[in-house]
C-alpha positions in Angstrom: 14.2 -26.2 16.5 15.1 -25.4 13.1 17.3 -22.2 12.9 20.5 -21.0 13.6 21.2 -19.2 17.0 23.6 -15.6 16.8 25.2 -13.8 19.1 28.0 -11.2 19.5 30.9 -10.3 21.3 34.3 -9.6 22.4 37.1 -11.1 24.3 35.9 -8.9 27.5 32.3 -10.5 26.8 33.4 -14.5 26.6 32.1 -15.2 30.2 28.9 -14.1 29.1 29.2 -16.0 25.8 30.0 -19.2 27.5 27.0 -18.8 29.8 24.8 -18.2 27.4 25.9 -21.3 25.2 25.9 -23.7 28.4 22.7 -22.3 29.3 20.8 -23.2 25.4 22.7 -26.3 25.4 21.4 -27.7 28.7 18.2 -26.8 27.8 18.1 -28.7 24.6 19.1 -26.5 21.9 21.1 -29.1 19.7 21.1 -26.5 16.5 24.2 -25.2 15.1 25.5 -21.6 17.5 27.4 -18.7 15.4 29.3 -16.4 17.7 30.4 -13.9 15.9 33.1 -11.4 17.2 35.6 -8.2 16.2 38.1 -10.2 17.3 39.8 -14.0 17.2 38.3 -15.5 20.7 40.2 -17.7 23.1 36.9 -19.9 23.4 37.5 -20.6 19.4 40.1 -23.3 20.2 37.5 -25.7 21.9 36.5 -28.3 19.4 32.4 -28.2 19.9 29.9 -29.5 17.2 27.7 -26.9 16.1 29.4 -24.2 16.9 30.8 -21.8 14.6 32.8 -18.3 15.0 32.7 -15.2 12.0 35.1 -12.8 13.2 34.1 -9.6 11.3 36.2 -7.3 10.0 37.7 -4.1 11.1 35.0 -1.1 12.0 35.1 2.4 13.7 32.0 1.1 15.4 31.1 0.4 18.5 30.7 -4.1 18.2 26.7 -3.5 19.9 26.2 -1.3 16.4 27.0 -4.5 14.5 24.2 -7.0 15.0 22.8 -6.9 12.1 26.0 -7.1 10.0 26.7 -10.5 11.8 23.3 -11.9 10.3 24.2 -10.7 6.7 27.4 -12.0 6.9 26.1 -15.3 7.6 22.7 -15.7 7.0 20.7 -18.8 7.7 17.5 -19.6 6.4 16.0 -19.0 10.0 17.9 -17.1 13.0 17.3 -16.4 16.5 20.2 -13.6 17.9 20.6 -13.4 21.6 22.6 -11.3 23.4 26.0 -12.6 24.9 24.9 -11.6 28.3 21.8 -13.7 28.9 21.0 -17.1 30.1 17.8 -19.3 28.7 16.7 -20.8 32.1 13.6 -22.5 30.3 14.2 -24.8 27.3 10.3 -24.3 26.2 10.8 -20.8 24.6 14.0 -22.3 22.3 10.7 -24.5 20.9 8.2 -21.7 21.0 10.6 -19.7 18.3 10.2 -22.2 15.5 6.0 -21.5 16.2 6.3 -17.9 16.5 8.5 -17.5 13.0 5.5 -19.0 11.3 3.7 -15.8 12.2 6.4 -13.6 11.5 9.8 -11.8 12.9 10.1 -12.0 16.7 11.1 -9.2 18.8 12.2 -8.3 22.5 9.5 -5.7 23.8 11.4 -3.6 26.2 8.9 -0.8 26.7 5.7 0.9 25.7 6.1 4.7 23.6 3.5 6.8 22.9 3.2 7.1 19.1 3.9 10.6 19.1 7.0 10.3 21.3 9.2 13.1 20.1 12.0 10.7 19.5 9.8 9.0 17.0 9.9 11.9 15.0 13.2 12.6 15.7 14.2 9.1 14.0 11.9 10.1 10.9 13.9 13.1 10.5 16.7 12.0 10.8 16.7 8.8 8.1 14.1 11.3 6.0 11.2 8.6 6.4 7.7 9.7 6.4 5.2 9.0 9.1 3.1 6.4 7.5 -1.0 6.7 7.7 -1.7 3.9 10.1 0.3 6.0 12.5 3.4 4.8 14.5 3.1 1.6 16.4 3.2 1.9 20.7 5.6 -0.8 21.5 9.7 -0.2 21.8 11.7 -3.2 21.3 14.8 -3.8 23.1 18.1 -5.1 20.2 19.2 -7.9 22.2 16.6 -10.5 21.1 15.4 -10.7 17.5 14.6 -13.8 15.2 13.5 -14.2 11.7 13.1 -16.0 8.6 15.5 -14.5 6.2 13.6 -14.7 3.1 11.3 -13.0 4.6 12.5 -10.5 6.9 16.1 -10.4 5.3 14.6 -6.8 4.5 14.8 -5.9 7.8 18.2 -6.5 8.7 19.5 -4.8 5.8 17.1 -1.5 6.7 19.0 -2.1 10.1 22.4 -2.2 9.4 21.9 0.4 6.7 20.1 2.8 8.9 23.0 2.7 11.6 25.7 3.4 8.7 23.5 6.2 7.9 22.6 7.9 10.9 24.9 7.1 13.6 28.6 8.5 13.3 31.1 6.2 14.5 31.6 4.6 17.3 28.0 5.6 18.5 28.5 4.2 21.8 25.4 3.9 24.1 24.6 7.9 24.6 26.5 9.8 21.8 24.2 10.6 19.8 20.8 12.8 21.4 18.6 11.1 18.9 19.8 7.6 19.2 21.2 7.6 22.9 20.5 4.1 22.7 22.2 3.2 19.1 21.6 0.6 17.3 18.5 -0.3 19.6 17.1 2.7 18.6 18.0 2.5 14.7 16.0 -0.9 15.2 13.0 0.9 16.3 13.2 3.9 13.8 13.3 0.6 11.1 10.4 -0.8 12.7 8.2 1.9 12.7 8.2 2.7 9.5 7.7 -1.5 8.5 3.9 -2.8 8.4 4.3 -6.4 9.1 2.9 -8.5 11.6 5.3 -9.1 15.2 5.8 -11.6 17.9 7.0 -9.8 20.4 8.5 -11.2 23.5 8.2 -9.5 27.1 8.3 -9.2 30.4 7.7 -11.0 32.7 8.8 -14.2 30.4 11.9 -11.7 29.6 13.5 -10.7 32.6 16.4 -7.7 32.8 18.3 -6.9 35.3 18.1 -2.6 35.1 14.6 -2.9 33.7 12.5 -0.8 36.8 8.5 -2.1 37.1 6.7 -2.8 34.1 3.2 -1.9 32.6 3.1 -5.3 31.6 1.1 -8.8 32.3 2.3 -9.4 35.5 1.7 -13.4 34.9 3.8 -14.8 32.0 3.8 -18.4 29.6 7.2 -19.2 31.1 7.5 -18.8 35.4 10.4 -18.2 36.3 11.2 -16.1 33.4 12.5 -18.1 30.2 15.2 -15.6 29.3 17.4 -13.7 31.9 19.4 -10.5 30.4 21.6 -8.8 32.4 21.4 -5.1 31.1 22.9 -2.3 32.9 26.6 -2.3 33.8 26.9 -4.9 36.4 28.1 -7.8 35.1 29.0 -11.0 37.4 32.4 -11.8 35.8 33.7 -8.5 36.3 32.8 -8.3 40.0 36.2 -8.1 41.8 33.9 -7.5 45.4 30.5 -8.7 45.6 28.2 -5.9 45.2 26.3 -4.2 47.9 22.8 -6.3 47.1 21.8 -9.7 46.9 22.8 -11.9 43.5 20.0 -11.8 41.5 18.3 -14.4 38.9 21.1 -13.7 36.1 24.3 -13.4 38.4 23.1 -17.2 39.8 22.2 -18.2 36.4 25.5 -16.9 35.3 27.2 -18.9 38.0 25.9 -22.0 37.9 26.9 -22.3 34.1 30.4 -20.5 34.5 31.6 -21.5 37.6 29.5 -24.2 39.4 28.5 -26.5 36.7 30.1 -25.2 33.8 29.0 -27.4 30.3 30.1 -27.5 26.6 32.1 -24.6 27.0 34.3 -23.6 29.7 36.5 -19.9 30.7 38.8 -19.7 33.0 37.0 -17.5 35.3 37.8 -18.4 38.8 35.7 -16.0 41.5 37.6 -15.5 44.6 36.4 -17.1 48.0 34.5 -14.0 49.1 32.8 -13.9 45.5 31.9 -17.8 45.7 30.1 -17.1 49.2 28.6 -14.2 47.7 26.9 -15.9 45.1 25.9 -19.0 46.8 24.3 -17.4 49.2 26.5 -18.2 52.1 25.3 -16.5 56.0 28.3 -14.8 56.2 28.2 -13.4 52.9 24.5 -12.6 53.3 25.2 -10.4 56.6 28.3 -8.5 55.2 26.4 -7.6 52.0 23.4 -6.3 54.6 26.5 -4.4 56.6 27.5 -3.1 53.5 24.2 -1.8 52.1 23.5 0.1 55.4 26.3 1.6 56.0 25.9 3.1 52.5 22.4 4.2 53.0 23.2 5.9 56.7 26.6 7.6 55.5 24.0 8.9 52.2 26.8 6.9 49.6 
C-alpha cells in the first residue's frame, strides 16, 4: 500500500478520527497517516508511529472546504483521503487503491446526475467555464473519499482548491450558497465535469452511507459487507446523549467497536452512558425501549 492516508477534523470530530484510524490499522494498513486539523488536537500527544498531524492556518472557511488545502500543504506521491466519519470494514479496499491509482484518480460515487442538470450550468457560469464538446458526465461524486497520484492528479487538487476560493463566500457551510449547496462537494464536481481524465469510481453498495436513500447502482458489490461505512447526515454516534429512536446502523456499530468496545492504537475519553451502551450492544431491553419510543412518535405524529 504505497500511499499516504489523509483525513481532516477538528476537536469535535476526534472520536470519529479515532474510529477511522483504528479501523484502518486493524484492517492492515501500515502506511503513513496524516491527520489535518484546524486546531491542535488532543490526540496529538499520543505517540504512534506513522501518524503525523498538520494544523492548517486560520481561515474563515468552514473546515469541510479545506480538504484540497490539506493535500497541497503536505503532498505525498500517492494519497488517499477519507472523511473522518468513515470506518473501513474490509482491508481489501485499502489494497485495491494501489491498483486503481494505476488507472487514474479515484472518487466516491454518490449519485447519478443528468449531464443537462441546471446545477451543472450554474457551476460552469460561476467558474467561467464552457461546456466541453464531449458534454458533461452522468456521475456525481462524494468528496469524502478521493485518491490520486500527485504528479498526475495534483492539478485537479489545485483546481478544486482554487474553485472553492473563487466561487464560495466564507464560511460556505452546507446550504449557504444556492449554486453550491454542498460547498466543497459541488466545487469538486464542477472541476471534474471540466476535466477529461479517466477516473475510477467506488460507490454503493461497496460504500455504505447513513443518509443515502435507496440507490440505482448495482446491488451486489465486490465487498460484502460494504468496505467503507460513512456516517453522512447529522446523527453522529459520539454525540448521542440518549439512544435514537431506531436500531444502531452499521456505522454506529463500527464506531462503537473501534472507540469503546475494542479500542486500538488511538484512544479518546468518550464514555457512553449505560443506557447508550445497552443500545449499541443490542441488549433486549434496549431494543424494546427503542421500539416503544419509535411507536410513540408515530402515534403522536412527532
